[in-house]
Backbone as CSV, one residue per row, in Angstrom:
resi,resn,N_x,N_y,N_z,CA_x,CA_y,CA_z,C_x,C_y,C_z
1,MET,140.440,-17.703,14.133,140.904,-18.312,15.289,140.010,-17.987,16.570
2,GLY,139.823,-18.973,17.456,138.930,-18.688,18.513,139.679,-18.209,19.669
3,ILE,138.848,-18.171,20.813,139.453,-17.509,22.044,140.649,-18.449,22.554
4,ASP,140.541,-19.748,22.371,141.558,-20.574,23.004,142.733,-20.400,22.143
5,GLY,142.711,-20.241,20.848,143.786,-20.092,19.919,144.504,-18.962,20.228
6,TRP,143.807,-17.800,20.492,144.438,-16.536,20.756,145.133,-16.474,22.096
7,LEU,144.393,-17.239,23.118,145.272,-17.356,24.478,146.447,-18.146,24.358
8,GLU,146.435,-19.235,23.523,147.829,-19.840,23.297,148.794,-18.921,22.666
9,ARG,148.415,-18.182,21.811,149.381,-17.110,21.154,150.020,-16.225,22.190
10,ILE,148.990,-15.757,23.137,149.443,-14.892,24.162,150.471,-15.577,25.027
11,GLU,150.278,-16.820,25.501,151.146,-17.695,26.269,152.513,-17.988,25.590
12,ALA,152.454,-18.038,24.281,153.630,-18.292,23.533,154.514,-17.039,23.226
13,GLY,153.824,-15.845,23.639,154.568,-14.647,23.307,154.453,-14.097,22.097
14,ALA,153.520,-14.685,21.162,153.240,-14.174,19.788,152.505,-12.875,19.789
15,ILE,151.738,-12.696,20.894,150.889,-11.382,21.060,151.370,-10.951,22.433
16,ALA,151.789,-9.624,22.527,152.368,-9.071,23.611,151.717,-7.677,23.878
17,THR,151.680,-7.140,24.971,151.229,-5.791,25.273,152.121,-4.845,24.695
18,ALA,151.511,-3.761,23.891,152.291,-2.778,23.153,152.112,-1.557,24.025
19,VAL,153.251,-0.911,24.037,153.143,0.548,24.828,152.438,1.585,23.928
20,SER,151.527,2.103,24.465,150.861,3.010,23.548,150.446,4.269,24.535
21,VAL,151.341,5.330,24.518,151.263,6.333,25.471,150.157,7.285,25.277
22,ASN,149.662,7.491,24.129,148.415,8.301,23.938,147.583,7.589,22.784
23,GLU,146.590,8.221,22.466,145.498,7.744,21.594,146.060,7.537,20.198
24,ALA,146.976,8.342,19.761,147.644,8.295,18.398,148.386,7.062,18.247
25,ALA,149.082,6.825,19.342,150.017,5.656,19.474,149.168,4.244,19.558
26,TRP,148.042,4.447,20.170,147.054,3.285,20.314,146.428,2.977,18.825
27,ARG,146.278,4.018,18.108,145.801,3.939,16.805,146.793,3.171,15.956
28,ASP,147.895,3.669,16.101,149.069,2.847,15.390,149.290,1.440,15.705
29,THR,149.151,1.172,17.107,149.201,-0.351,17.468,148.016,-1.072,16.898
30,TRP,146.752,-0.552,16.743,145.616,-1.032,16.232,145.822,-1.343,14.752
31,THR,146.329,-0.418,14.018,146.523,-0.624,12.596,147.694,-1.639,12.385
32,THR,148.808,-1.388,13.089,150.017,-2.364,12.823,149.620,-3.754,12.974
33,HIS,148.757,-4.069,13.899,148.537,-5.497,14.317,147.148,-5.911,13.516
34,ASP,146.612,-5.005,12.591,145.613,-5.295,11.862,144.296,-5.642,12.462
35,VAL,144.126,-5.300,13.635,143.142,-5.552,14.739,141.708,-5.212,13.971
36,HIS,141.553,-4.358,13.146,140.281,-3.819,12.642,139.620,-4.854,11.641
37,HIS,140.462,-5.796,11.085,139.957,-6.813,10.219,139.647,-8.152,11.013
38,LEU,139.729,-8.186,12.267,139.384,-9.391,13.012,137.957,-9.435,13.220
39,ASP,137.399,-10.581,13.362,135.966,-10.778,13.886,135.807,-10.198,15.234
40,PRO,134.504,-9.854,15.586,134.354,-8.999,17.012,135.049,-9.665,18.039
41,VAL,134.847,-10.924,18.275,135.365,-11.695,19.458,137.020,-11.596,19.449
42,SER,137.487,-12.080,18.367,138.923,-11.833,18.112,139.439,-10.383,18.479
43,MET,138.580,-9.508,17.821,139.053,-8.060,17.921,139.072,-7.656,19.483
44,ALA,138.199,-8.074,20.249,138.095,-7.702,21.644,139.307,-8.399,22.432
45,PHE,139.549,-9.705,22.090,140.537,-10.336,22.922,141.920,-10.013,22.406
46,VAL,142.245,-9.710,21.289,143.496,-9.282,20.847,143.784,-7.930,21.190
47,GLY,142.734,-7.001,20.969,142.866,-5.641,21.363,143.088,-5.538,22.848
48,GLY,142.475,-6.261,23.562,142.622,-6.224,25.084,143.997,-6.569,25.539
49,ALA,144.649,-7.729,24.849,145.888,-8.099,25.096,146.958,-7.111,24.776
50,LEU,146.776,-6.362,23.529,147.679,-5.358,23.288,147.642,-4.133,24.002
51,ALA,146.498,-3.981,24.666,146.260,-2.503,25.412,147.297,-2.598,26.681
52,ASP,147.810,-1.376,26.860,148.876,-1.263,28.103,147.984,-0.324,29.146
53,ARG,146.853,-0.060,28.987,146.030,0.548,29.933,144.532,0.429,29.817
54,LEU,143.738,0.689,30.814,142.390,0.390,30.843,141.579,1.267,29.738
55,ALA,141.987,2.509,29.439,141.348,3.293,28.316,141.274,2.426,27.050
56,TRP,142.451,1.757,26.701,142.554,1.047,25.367,141.829,-0.200,25.502
57,VAL,141.743,-0.755,26.820,141.093,-2.086,26.912,139.594,-1.722,26.641
58,PHE,139.035,-0.614,27.175,137.630,-0.346,26.918,137.379,-0.026,25.456
59,HIS,138.341,0.676,24.832,138.179,1.066,23.409,138.191,-0.272,22.672
60,ALA,139.044,-1.189,22.771,139.164,-2.551,22.041,137.836,-3.225,22.175
61,GLY,137.248,-3.421,23.394,135.835,-3.866,23.450,134.835,-3.147,22.860
62,TYR,134.912,-1.791,22.905,133.937,-0.974,22.259,133.866,-1.041,20.662
63,GLN,135.185,-1.165,20.128,135.182,-1.282,18.712,134.631,-2.676,18.274
64,ALA,135.049,-3.722,19.131,134.308,-5.011,18.726,132.841,-5.035,18.867
65,MET,132.295,-4.230,20.053,130.930,-4.092,20.049,130.284,-3.471,18.803
66,MET,130.941,-2.487,18.260,130.465,-1.678,17.173,130.299,-2.637,16.009
67,ARG,131.412,-3.451,15.726,131.358,-4.336,14.544,130.277,-5.453,14.836
68,ARG,130.077,-5.876,16.016,129.080,-6.774,16.089,127.517,-6.355,16.183
69,THR,127.453,-5.201,16.989,126.117,-4.552,17.012,125.618,-3.950,15.689
70,PHE,126.614,-3.346,14.928,126.309,-2.474,13.777,127.049,-3.154,12.637
71,PRO,126.551,-4.303,12.133,127.310,-4.916,11.095,127.543,-4.168,9.772
72,PHE,127.040,-3.067,9.586,127.160,-2.189,8.392,128.325,-1.277,8.641
73,CYS,128.965,-1.322,9.792,130.230,-0.420,10.068,131.261,-0.616,9.032
74,PRO,131.977,0.138,8.586,133.150,-0.062,7.573,134.227,-0.921,8.403
75,ALA,135.032,-1.625,7.674,135.862,-2.563,8.313,137.152,-1.690,8.682
76,ASP,137.435,-0.675,7.904,138.697,0.202,8.136,138.250,1.345,9.066
77,GLY,139.115,1.645,9.940,138.867,2.831,10.821,137.964,2.513,12.099
78,TRP,138.040,3.469,12.891,137.299,3.308,14.165,135.928,4.046,13.915
79,THR,134.983,3.486,14.717,133.479,4.007,14.666,133.143,4.128,16.103
80,SER,132.153,5.150,16.300,131.590,5.405,17.628,130.006,5.491,17.402
81,TYR,129.452,5.088,18.603,127.964,5.010,18.577,127.561,6.305,19.399
82,LEU,126.789,7.154,18.850,126.197,8.384,19.347,124.892,8.282,19.836
83,VAL,124.616,8.153,21.087,123.285,7.981,21.543,122.891,9.056,22.703
84,ALA,123.902,9.478,23.613,123.760,10.339,24.610,123.454,11.786,24.232
85,GLU,122.515,12.379,24.780,122.130,13.711,24.438,121.952,14.661,25.625
86,ASP,122.105,16.061,25.423,121.943,16.998,26.611,120.653,17.043,27.165
87,ARG,120.594,17.029,28.423,119.190,16.965,29.016,118.622,18.252,29.581
88,SER,119.627,19.394,29.299,119.180,20.534,29.830,118.354,21.387,28.918
89,GLY,118.287,21.020,27.750,117.409,21.679,26.805,118.208,22.691,25.918
90,GLU,119.518,22.814,26.510,120.300,23.955,25.591,120.612,23.498,24.284
91,TYR,121.015,22.092,24.139,121.391,21.660,22.818,120.252,20.667,22.245
92,PRO,119.835,20.846,20.904,118.782,20.227,20.510,119.147,18.618,20.249
93,ALA,118.117,17.846,20.453,118.377,16.416,20.029,118.526,16.049,18.592
94,ALA,119.228,15.021,18.200,119.359,14.568,16.930,118.084,14.260,16.305
95,VAL,117.896,14.664,15.187,116.592,14.236,14.409,116.901,14.054,12.901
96,LEU,116.167,13.055,12.260,116.437,12.938,10.846,115.035,13.518,10.133
97,GLU,115.089,14.067,8.948,113.959,14.561,8.271,114.334,13.998,6.662
98,LYS,113.199,13.768,6.006,113.092,13.537,4.655,113.809,14.670,3.967
99,ALA,114.689,14.115,2.879,115.377,15.315,1.947,115.503,14.554,0.768
100,GLY,114.817,14.717,-0.164,114.928,14.118,-1.584,114.753,12.647,-1.424
101,GLU,115.817,12.008,-2.007,115.994,10.454,-1.905,116.609,10.033,-0.644
102,GLY,117.043,10.898,0.211,117.672,10.496,1.466,117.116,11.044,2.653
103,LYS,117.919,11.481,3.548,117.480,12.121,4.860,118.555,13.259,5.212
104,ARG,117.979,14.195,6.055,118.805,15.183,6.567,119.038,15.053,8.219
105,LEU,120.166,15.104,8.627,120.493,14.884,10.030,120.845,16.243,10.582
106,SER,120.187,16.530,11.750,120.602,17.839,12.571,120.386,17.469,14.028
107,GLY,121.130,18.284,14.655,121.113,18.198,16.288,122.463,17.974,16.933
108,CYS,122.479,17.511,18.166,123.588,17.319,18.965,123.642,16.024,19.684
109,LYS,124.848,15.579,19.952,125.100,14.396,20.774,126.191,14.746,21.746
110,SER,126.183,14.221,22.937,126.898,14.741,24.148,128.130,13.715,24.510
111,TRP,128.253,12.716,23.817,129.362,11.779,24.145,129.802,11.107,22.793
112,VAL,131.139,11.099,22.506,131.793,10.534,21.323,133.050,9.832,21.867
113,ALA,133.035,8.652,21.645,134.283,7.753,22.152,135.476,8.101,20.961
114,ALA,136.573,8.327,21.604,137.849,8.548,20.587,137.508,9.815,19.643
115,SER,137.028,10.701,20.219,136.568,11.818,19.411,137.787,12.476,18.515
116,ASP,138.999,12.310,18.978,140.172,12.922,18.257,140.491,12.091,17.129
117,HIS,140.170,10.844,17.049,140.580,9.946,15.922,139.591,9.082,15.298
118,VAL,138.196,9.157,15.738,137.298,8.414,15.254,137.036,8.693,13.724
119,ASP,136.588,7.644,12.888,136.479,7.949,11.449,135.012,7.923,11.040
120,PHE,134.017,7.074,11.798,132.772,6.977,11.386,131.877,7.111,12.556
121,LEU,130.624,7.602,12.367,129.713,7.789,13.597,128.447,7.205,13.213
122,VAL,127.799,6.286,14.158,126.545,5.757,14.032,125.696,6.624,14.978
123,VAL,124.689,7.370,14.436,123.939,8.367,15.208,122.585,7.834,15.187
124,ARG,122.164,7.652,16.594,120.640,7.383,16.736,119.975,8.725,16.818
125,ALA,118.897,8.797,15.868,118.301,9.957,15.718,116.781,9.628,15.625
126,ALA,115.939,10.452,16.037,114.454,10.455,15.902,113.940,10.713,14.548
127,PHE,113.162,9.897,13.995,112.528,10.054,12.646,111.076,9.769,12.831
128,GLU,110.220,10.808,12.743,108.851,10.625,12.848,108.473,10.115,14.264
129,ASP,107.963,8.784,14.285,107.677,8.282,15.761,108.457,7.239,16.243
130,HIS,109.734,7.025,15.621,110.679,6.060,15.989,112.128,6.568,15.825
131,HIS,113.049,5.696,16.161,114.504,6.080,15.994,115.054,5.212,14.860
132,GLU,116.041,5.932,14.169,116.889,5.295,13.125,118.305,5.439,13.355
133,TYR,119.097,4.888,12.666,120.593,5.036,12.938,121.280,5.400,11.595
134,ALA,121.864,6.551,11.495,122.624,7.151,10.509,124.065,6.782,10.550
135,LEU,124.675,6.305,9.490,126.055,6.137,9.446,126.776,7.285,8.574
136,VAL,127.592,8.130,9.297,128.261,9.177,8.622,129.617,9.189,8.968
137,GLY,130.536,9.764,8.037,131.831,9.905,8.220,132.137,11.281,8.900
138,ARG,133.325,11.212,9.746,133.516,12.527,10.493,133.835,13.836,9.517
139,GLY,134.240,13.416,8.233,134.585,14.431,7.325,133.510,14.914,6.492
140,THR,132.203,14.370,6.798,131.040,14.683,6.047,130.765,16.088,6.312
141,ARG,130.367,16.882,5.219,129.905,18.294,5.375,128.748,18.398,6.387
142,GLY,128.989,19.276,7.350,127.953,19.677,8.381,128.167,18.736,9.677
143,VAL,129.281,17.894,9.785,129.608,17.106,10.912,130.683,18.021,11.687
144,HIS,130.407,18.358,12.909,131.406,18.947,13.789,131.712,18.301,15.030
145,LEU,132.922,17.808,15.304,133.316,17.240,16.567,134.157,18.116,17.326
146,SER,134.134,17.930,18.613,134.952,18.665,19.618,135.432,17.700,20.763
147,SER,136.378,17.848,21.407,136.718,17.138,22.606,136.810,17.726,24.008
148,ARG,136.410,17.099,25.048,136.529,17.668,26.386,137.982,17.767,26.625
149,GLU,138.394,18.779,27.430,139.767,19.116,27.991,140.164,17.918,28.896
150,SER,139.455,17.541,29.885,139.782,16.551,30.908,138.784,15.591,31.257
151,PRO,138.677,14.574,30.518,137.498,13.572,30.827,137.882,13.103,32.350
152,SER,136.808,12.830,33.230,136.887,12.424,34.477,137.307,10.915,34.575
153,PHE,136.732,10.064,33.572,136.853,8.688,33.574,137.605,8.293,32.308
154,LEU,138.687,7.342,32.451,139.420,6.876,31.248,139.936,8.134,30.583
155,PRO,140.831,8.992,31.191,141.138,10.274,30.642,142.167,10.109,29.436
156,ASP,142.780,8.970,29.208,143.547,8.773,28.160,142.795,8.642,26.869
157,LEU,141.564,8.303,26.814,140.691,8.223,25.772,139.959,9.573,25.400
158,SER,140.218,10.163,24.204,139.541,11.374,24.127,137.955,11.022,23.894
159,GLN,137.268,12.080,24.501,135.760,11.965,24.536,135.222,13.345,24.347
160,GLY,134.192,13.282,23.380,133.773,14.680,23.023,132.295,14.672,22.779
161,PHE,132.006,15.795,21.883,130.664,16.274,21.502,130.523,16.183,19.946
162,ALA,129.409,16.076,19.444,129.067,16.224,18.003,127.896,17.060,17.781
163,THR,127.985,17.889,16.762,126.947,18.793,16.154,126.652,18.398,14.771
164,PHE,125.453,18.229,14.349,125.252,18.068,12.906,124.334,19.098,12.366
165,GLU,124.737,19.740,11.399,123.982,20.899,10.654,123.645,20.411,9.205
166,ASN,122.438,20.072,9.204,121.986,19.812,7.847,122.742,18.751,7.052
167,VAL,123.118,17.640,7.729,123.988,16.639,7.099,123.054,15.790,6.358
168,LEU,123.444,15.757,4.940,122.624,14.779,4.021,123.201,13.357,4.100
169,VAL,122.217,12.459,4.480,122.633,11.027,4.482,121.810,10.182,3.520
170,GLY,122.441,9.475,2.776,121.831,8.640,1.772,120.858,7.543,2.350
171,GLU,119.878,7.155,1.701,119.060,6.206,2.235,119.652,4.793,2.642
172,LYS,120.650,4.384,1.935,121.320,3.317,2.192,122.358,3.386,3.442
173,GLN,122.381,4.691,3.946,123.177,4.854,5.008,122.291,5.040,6.233
174,VAL,120.999,4.663,6.207,120.186,4.917,7.329,119.561,3.378,7.523
175,PHE,119.703,2.981,8.968,119.266,1.750,9.287,118.248,1.783,10.390
176,SER,117.502,0.636,10.521,116.656,0.433,11.487,117.010,-0.544,12.641
177,ARG,116.172,-0.597,13.824,116.519,-1.504,14.751,116.658,-2.953,14.375
178,GLY,116.046,-3.313,13.359,116.113,-4.778,12.663,117.339,-5.106,12.058
179,ASP,118.237,-3.981,11.772,119.593,-4.126,11.337,120.529,-4.446,12.234
180,LEU,120.246,-4.420,13.548,121.270,-4.408,14.649,121.143,-5.857,15.178
181,SER,122.268,-6.005,16.072,122.420,-7.270,16.727,121.217,-7.610,17.717
182,GLY,120.830,-8.927,17.681,119.767,-9.414,18.485,119.995,-9.175,20.006
183,HIS,121.273,-9.220,20.386,121.672,-8.918,21.851,122.083,-7.612,22.077
184,PHE,121.525,-6.577,21.473,121.913,-5.274,21.509,122.438,-4.871,22.809
185,SER,121.662,-4.871,23.746,122.060,-4.307,25.159,123.228,-5.021,25.749
186,GLY,123.480,-6.168,25.192,124.569,-7.033,25.948,125.941,-6.970,25.365
187,GLU,125.873,-6.546,23.946,127.048,-6.520,23.271,128.150,-5.742,23.853
188,GLU,127.928,-4.534,24.371,129.018,-3.627,24.922,129.609,-4.368,26.204
189,PRO,128.907,-4.734,27.140,129.542,-5.354,28.311,130.274,-6.704,28.057
190,TYR,129.825,-7.569,27.029,130.300,-8.616,26.703,131.625,-8.452,26.126
191,HIS,131.843,-7.604,25.118,133.155,-7.332,24.509,134.139,-6.669,25.308
192,VAL,133.600,-5.761,26.132,134.529,-5.016,27.045,135.079,-5.783,28.078
193,LEU,134.216,-6.713,28.654,134.687,-7.692,29.649,135.633,-8.721,29.112
194,LEU,135.388,-9.129,27.779,136.293,-10.033,27.184,137.718,-9.433,26.950
195,ALA,137.709,-7.996,26.515,138.916,-7.312,26.356,139.735,-7.187,27.715
196,LEU,138.844,-6.950,28.779,139.493,-6.916,30.070,140.103,-8.243,30.415
197,CYS,139.514,-9.246,30.237,140.160,-10.596,30.689,141.428,-10.938,29.878
198,ALA,141.455,-10.573,28.493,142.725,-10.712,27.776,143.748,-9.892,28.358
199,HIS,143.519,-8.678,28.711,144.345,-7.615,29.140,145.048,-8.274,30.450
200,ILE,144.121,-8.795,31.430,144.650,-9.312,32.582,145.566,-10.467,32.394
201,ALA,145.099,-11.247,31.330,146.112,-12.570,31.083,147.340,-12.077,30.630
202,ALA,147.408,-11.141,29.637,148.658,-10.700,28.976,149.509,-10.086,29.886
203,GLN,149.004,-9.147,30.868,149.770,-8.389,31.652,150.407,-9.274,32.803
204,THR,149.626,-10.325,33.261,150.269,-11.264,34.187,151.252,-11.969,33.637
205,LEU,151.142,-12.509,32.473,152.223,-13.318,31.758,153.446,-12.433,31.478
206,LYS,153.187,-11.214,31.158,154.242,-10.272,30.837,155.090,-9.997,32.140
207,HIS,154.358,-10.114,33.323,155.170,-10.000,34.540,155.693,-11.124,35.200
208,GLY,155.521,-12.266,34.449,156.089,-13.499,35.057,155.148,-14.275,35.871
209,GLY,153.796,-13.736,36.001,152.875,-14.406,36.870,152.173,-15.509,36.194
210,PRO,151.513,-16.529,36.987,150.830,-17.498,36.383,149.411,-17.178,36.008
211,LEU,148.848,-17.980,34.960,147.431,-17.856,34.666,146.597,-18.698,35.654
212,THR,146.147,-18.138,36.776,145.399,-18.874,37.699,144.001,-19.269,37.345
213,ALA,143.452,-20.038,38.079,142.034,-20.507,37.736,140.983,-19.341,37.638
214,GLU,141.331,-18.397,38.732,140.480,-17.055,38.618,140.642,-16.275,37.385
215,ILE,141.786,-16.216,36.787,142.084,-15.416,35.535,141.488,-16.222,34.305
216,VAL,141.593,-17.530,34.303,141.181,-18.378,33.198,139.690,-18.427,33.176
217,ALA,139.154,-18.480,34.198,137.629,-18.889,34.315,136.680,-17.921,33.643
218,PRO,136.776,-16.602,33.623,135.861,-15.758,32.690,136.270,-15.854,31.265
219,ILE,137.608,-16.120,30.923,137.828,-16.457,29.589,137.024,-17.603,28.943
220,ARG,137.003,-18.755,29.727,136.361,-19.808,29.365,134.810,-19.605,29.241
221,MET,134.238,-18.803,30.146,132.875,-18.404,30.093,132.642,-17.724,28.817
222,ALA,133.466,-16.701,28.450,133.384,-15.811,27.362,133.344,-16.754,26.122
223,ARG,134.125,-17.597,26.138,134.211,-18.581,24.908,133.032,-19.345,24.690
224,GLU,132.453,-19.935,25.830,131.229,-20.707,25.728,130.079,-19.865,25.203
225,MET,130.041,-18.360,25.660,128.848,-17.746,25.223,129.139,-17.361,23.690
226,ALA,130.271,-17.165,23.243,130.579,-16.982,21.873,130.156,-18.231,21.040
227,GLU,130.321,-19.452,21.475,130.164,-20.595,20.678,128.539,-21.079,20.911
228,LYS,127.834,-20.622,21.666,126.334,-21.117,21.849,125.322,-20.147,21.274
229,ASP,124.384,-20.620,20.874,123.273,-19.826,20.253,122.253,-19.529,21.528
230,LEU,122.503,-18.443,22.247,121.784,-18.159,23.397,120.501,-17.289,23.224
231,SER,119.488,-17.594,23.964,118.486,-16.609,23.802,118.718,-15.351,24.518
232,ALA,117.914,-14.323,24.491,118.201,-13.084,25.179,118.477,-13.354,26.705
233,HIS,117.423,-14.153,27.253,117.321,-14.499,28.620,118.740,-15.137,29.044
234,GLN,119.180,-16.126,28.236,120.354,-16.970,28.592,121.471,-15.890,28.555
235,PHE,121.518,-15.158,27.459,122.779,-14.170,27.330,122.862,-13.371,28.402
236,MET,121.904,-12.711,28.792,121.942,-11.741,29.990,122.315,-12.420,31.272
237,LYS,121.795,-13.608,31.522,122.097,-14.483,32.715,123.715,-14.771,32.713
238,SER,124.150,-15.174,31.547,125.432,-15.633,31.402,126.322,-14.375,31.511
239,LEU,125.949,-13.165,31.094,126.752,-12.005,31.275,126.883,-11.633,32.656
240,VAL,125.978,-11.842,33.500,126.011,-11.669,34.890,127.017,-12.504,35.556
241,ARG,127.159,-13.733,35.175,128.170,-14.682,35.667,129.575,-14.209,35.179
242,LEU,129.500,-13.813,33.864,130.982,-13.344,33.278,131.468,-12.080,33.979
243,ASP,130.583,-11.163,34.274,130.875,-9.977,35.026,131.374,-10.291,36.429
244,ARG,130.795,-11.230,37.101,131.167,-11.566,38.464,132.591,-12.196,38.440
245,ALA,132.845,-13.185,37.513,134.054,-13.824,37.326,135.151,-12.850,36.993
246,THR,134.950,-11.999,36.002,135.941,-10.914,35.613,136.171,-10.011,36.968
247,THR,135.332,-9.783,37.741,135.621,-8.898,38.925,136.605,-9.666,39.879
248,ARG,136.359,-10.908,39.904,137.247,-11.703,40.850,138.649,-11.808,40.230
249,ALA,138.846,-12.029,38.932,140.068,-11.977,38.305,140.820,-10.628,38.409
250,ALA,140.009,-9.567,38.206,140.508,-8.220,38.287,141.038,-7.850,39.731
251,SER,140.394,-8.402,40.766,140.719,-8.143,42.118,142.003,-8.892,42.427
252,GLN,142.263,-10.157,41.889,143.488,-10.813,41.930,144.612,-10.218,41.280
253,PHE,144.272,-9.861,40.124,145.345,-9.071,39.144,145.779,-7.819,39.937
254,GLY,144.783,-6.939,40.516,145.184,-5.761,41.143,146.223,-5.865,42.308
255,GLN,145.979,-6.924,43.065,146.912,-7.284,44.185,148.243,-7.647,43.767
256,TYR,148.296,-8.514,42.562,149.453,-8.997,42.031,150.249,-7.767,41.374
257,ILE,149.707,-6.910,40.688,150.429,-6.011,40.011,151.061,-4.832,40.916
258,GLU,150.304,-4.695,41.955,150.794,-3.749,42.843,152.196,-3.921,43.240
259,SER,152.655,-5.125,43.433,154.034,-5.340,43.772,154.872,-5.552,42.678
260,GLU,154.339,-5.633,41.270,155.250,-5.968,40.286,155.499,-4.731,39.516
261,ASN,154.683,-3.787,39.410,154.766,-2.663,38.419,153.984,-1.527,38.888
262,LYS,154.695,-0.528,39.674,153.988,0.590,40.351,153.288,1.416,39.315
263,GLU,153.856,1.851,38.292,153.325,2.641,37.275,152.013,1.994,36.612
264,LEU,152.078,0.739,36.314,150.756,0.126,35.872,149.834,0.120,36.783
265,PHE,150.154,-0.245,38.152,149.199,-0.331,39.211,148.622,1.011,39.373
266,LEU,149.182,2.125,39.430,148.669,3.466,39.576,147.678,3.822,38.440
267,ARG,147.873,3.503,37.220,146.986,3.676,36.094,145.899,2.703,36.325
268,TRP,145.987,1.490,36.613,145.042,0.603,37.063,143.951,1.121,38.188
269,HIS,144.576,1.496,39.225,143.830,1.978,40.336,143.103,3.361,39.891
270,ARG,143.585,4.169,39.067,142.852,5.254,38.674,141.733,4.967,37.866
271,ASP,141.735,3.908,36.878,140.715,3.615,36.014,139.844,2.414,36.333
272,LYS,140.087,1.813,37.512,139.494,0.392,37.744,137.988,0.485,37.839
273,ARG,137.312,1.749,37.894,135.863,1.753,37.805,135.579,0.994,36.488
274,LEU,136.306,0.934,35.522,135.939,0.100,34.318,135.494,-1.283,34.723
275,VAL,136.066,-1.925,35.690,135.967,-3.512,36.179,134.399,-3.571,36.416
276,GLU,133.858,-2.679,37.191,132.398,-2.888,37.727,131.514,-1.811,36.907
277,MET,131.963,-1.349,35.661,131.160,-0.378,34.990,129.707,-0.826,34.648
278,PHE,129.587,-2.250,34.374,128.423,-2.609,33.874,127.678,-3.551,35.001
279,THR,128.062,-3.656,36.140,127.589,-4.629,37.278,126.214,-4.210,37.534
280,ARG,125.759,-3.060,37.847,124.454,-2.806,38.396,123.493,-2.962,37.259
281,GLY,123.869,-2.572,36.111,122.938,-2.512,34.988,122.623,-3.957,34.601
282,LEU,123.622,-4.888,34.613,123.624,-6.285,34.244,122.685,-7.056,35.261
283,GLU,122.996,-6.632,36.568,122.078,-7.410,37.513,120.639,-6.998,37.572
284,GLN,120.465,-5.747,37.375,119.017,-5.284,37.176,118.473,-5.849,35.945
285,GLY,119.046,-5.865,34.844,118.640,-6.317,33.554,118.362,-7.860,33.451
286,ALA,119.235,-8.617,34.217,119.078,-10.009,34.269,117.874,-10.357,35.037
287,ASN,117.576,-9.562,36.007,116.288,-9.889,36.895,115.049,-9.519,36.270
288,GLY,115.200,-8.540,35.199,114.157,-8.016,34.504,113.778,-8.722,33.203
289,VAL,114.598,-9.588,32.687,114.577,-10.306,31.511,113.352,-11.254,31.607
């Protein structure tokens, strides 16, 4: 089903926001609605519509990005991409070394999304003179995850650290840049913005409001981007327009929800940095493409 079909289901009440007071509840919502078996575009849109707060909006788009960017990710469970590393020198960077017929992963990563409930990790690690991507399960021997006590941004989402101690990775679980999406740098903003658009539409309808032209416009843009075979240049330029249109829709939604649902508005106001999370990078990236 395409974006228009999902939007019709939201309008008909067949898909409605689900109350998910914590990450465990969000996990139950995700599983109950079988979101993990949808294609990436549908996953972002449906997940965003189900989300009752911006932490889950981000995570819905993030999971869709994982499925699109890393097509080798398992269909069941949640996956996180581990790329950030400590810059102080206190914790060693992640590296891969040859080990028999596979490789050995060691080192640390400084940010893991949904660290309390993530099932699989895609770890970017140095190997000889380039980087490769290792897929490991959280229960694999030598994998250690911990979570921050109080994340400053999207605090409902657990966010943590990872340490790898001589983790053996089979050769079939190690991938190169050529195995990833051709629009690598744009997949996260695209899918998170799409999830945000769906969230705004679903919450507006839930509170009896109309789907205005400002709310529908970015949804239509996202649909066109999904349907067209865009070059890297076209994709990034389109992302800038999608980001601007989504920001306008979010501004209108914030004003509307302030008078309709104080609790939702306070959460929205606390986490609304998500709305412009990608703006600066997209503007700079588009100008440099």
